[in-house]
C-alpha positions in Angstrom: 85.6 252.4 176.5 89.4 252.4 176.8 90.9 255.3 178.8 93.7 256.4 176.5 95.5 258.1 179.5 95.9 254.7 181.1 97.7 253.1 178.1 99.5 256.0 176.7 103.2 255.1 176.8 105.8 257.3 178.4 108.8 258.5 176.3 111.0 256.1 178.3 108.7 253.1 177.5 109.0 253.9 173.8 112.8 254.2 174.0 113.0 250.9 175.9 110.3 248.8 174.2 109.9 250.5 170.8 106.7 249.9 168.9 106.7 246.1 169.5 105.0 246.6 172.9 102.1 248.3 171.1 101.7 246.0 168.1 98.3 244.7 169.2 97.1 248.3 169.8 98.3 249.3 166.3 96.5 246.3 164.8 93.3 247.1 166.5 93.5 250.8 165.5 94.1 249.7 161.9 91.0 247.5 162.0 88.9 250.3 163.5 89.9 252.6 160.7 89.0 250.0 158.1 85.7 249.3 159.8 84.8 253.0 159.6 85.5 253.0 155.9 83.4 249.8 155.3 80.6 251.2 157.4 80.5 254.5 155.5 80.7 252.7 152.1 77.9 250.3 153.0 75.7 253.2 154.1 76.4 254.9 150.8 75.4 251.7 148.9 78.9 250.7 147.9 80.4 247.2 148.2 84.1 248.0 148.2 86.6 250.5 149.6 90.0 251.7 148.3 92.8 251.7 150.8 96.4 252.7 150.1 98.2 251.0 153.1 97.2 247.9 155.0 99.2 245.4 157.0 99.6 241.8 156.1 97.9 240.9 159.4 94.8 242.9 158.6 94.6 241.4 155.1 94.7 237.9 156.6 92.1 238.8 159.3 89.7 240.3 156.7 90.1 237.3 154.4 89.1 235.1 157.3 86.1 237.3 157.8 85.0 236.7 154.1 86.3 239.9 152.5 88.1 239.8 149.1 91.0 241.9 148.0 92.2 243.3 144.6 95.5 245.0 144.1 95.5 248.4 142.3 99.0 249.9 141.7 100.3 249.4 145.2 97.0 250.0 146.8 94.1 247.7 147.6 90.3 247.3 147.1 88.5 245.6 150.0 85.3 244.0 148.6 82.3 242.3 150.1 78.9 240.9 148.9 
């Protein structure tokens, strides 16, 4: 388990590095959020989830993992099965 206090940036680090220094962390957090949605939906017997915002990197990653996407008025459906 990651100790958040050990990786939490100081205000100076954010001013100096901006968000670029945390891009991998942000990508991982986005995937964790999507995984929670998929796990919940699967448990409920669904085979898709609706998501309003998703990065291009996450879409590419999930397509590589076999998921399908449909666009729905500036939002997305992530589908499996």
